[in-house]
C-alpha positions in Angstrom: -18.5 -11.3 2.1 -15.0 -12.6 1.2 -12.7 -10.8 -1.0 -9.9 -12.6 -2.9 -9.9 -15.2 -0.2 -9.7 -12.9 2.5 -12.3 -11.9 5.4 -12.9 -8.8 3.2 -11.3 -6.0 1.4 -9.6 -4.2 4.0 -8.0 -7.5 5.2 -6.8 -8.3 1.8 -5.6 -4.6 1.1 -3.5 -4.4 4.2 -2.1 -8.0 4.0 -1.1 -7.3 0.3 0.6 -3.8 0.7 1.5 -3.9 4.3 2.8 -7.2 4.8 4.2 -8.5 1.4 6.7 -10.6 3.0 7.5 -11.9 6.5 10.6 -10.2 7.4 9.9 -10.3 11.1 12.6 -10.8 13.8 9.6 -13.2 15.7 6.4 -14.7 14.6 4.0 -11.6 14.5 1.0 -11.8 16.8 -2.4 -10.0 15.5 -1.6 -7.4 18.2 1.8 -6.9 16.6 0.4 -6.2 13.4 -2.1 -4.2 14.2 0.1 -1.7 16.4 2.6 -1.9 13.7 0.5 -0.2 11.0 -1.5 1.8 13.4 1.7 3.2 14.7 3.0 4.2 10.8 -0.6 5.8 10.4 -0.1 7.9 13.4 3.5 9.0 12.5 2.7 9.5 8.7 -1.0 11.3 8.5 -2.9 13.9 10.4 -6.4 15.1 10.5 -9.1 13.7 8.2 -6.7 11.3 6.2 -5.5 9.7 9.6 -9.1 9.5 10.8 -10.2 7.5 7.3 -7.2 5.3 7.6 -8.0 4.4 11.0 -11.5 3.9 10.1 -10.5 1.4 7.5 -8.3 -0.5 9.7 -11.0 -1.0 12.1 -12.3 -3.5 9.7 -9.3 -5.5 9.2 -9.1 -9.1 10.4 -5.6 -8.8 12.4 -5.9 -12.6 13.4 -6.3 -13.8 9.7 -3.2 -11.7 8.6 -0.9 -13.0 11.5 -2.0 -16.6 10.6 -1.1 -16.1 7.0 2.3 -14.7 8.0 2.9 -17.6 10.3 1.9 -20.1 7.4 4.4 -18.1 5.0 7.0 -18.6 7.5 6.2 -22.3 7.9 6.2 -22.7 4.4 9.6 -21.0 3.8 
């Protein structure tokens, strides 16, 4: 089930809150986006909060986020 035009709620929420703009030195890939956010979660949270956050991230469509960032960059 799609959410606000995205694959799902998790993808929409991460795209909205974690990638509000495309301020990267190079074109971001799905792996880059995923690693960036997972590293942040690992550094900023522990225990149950980290486990819930990582579980939430497992449902994110990272390819869709990277493609959206690429399109934003091309439009600019």
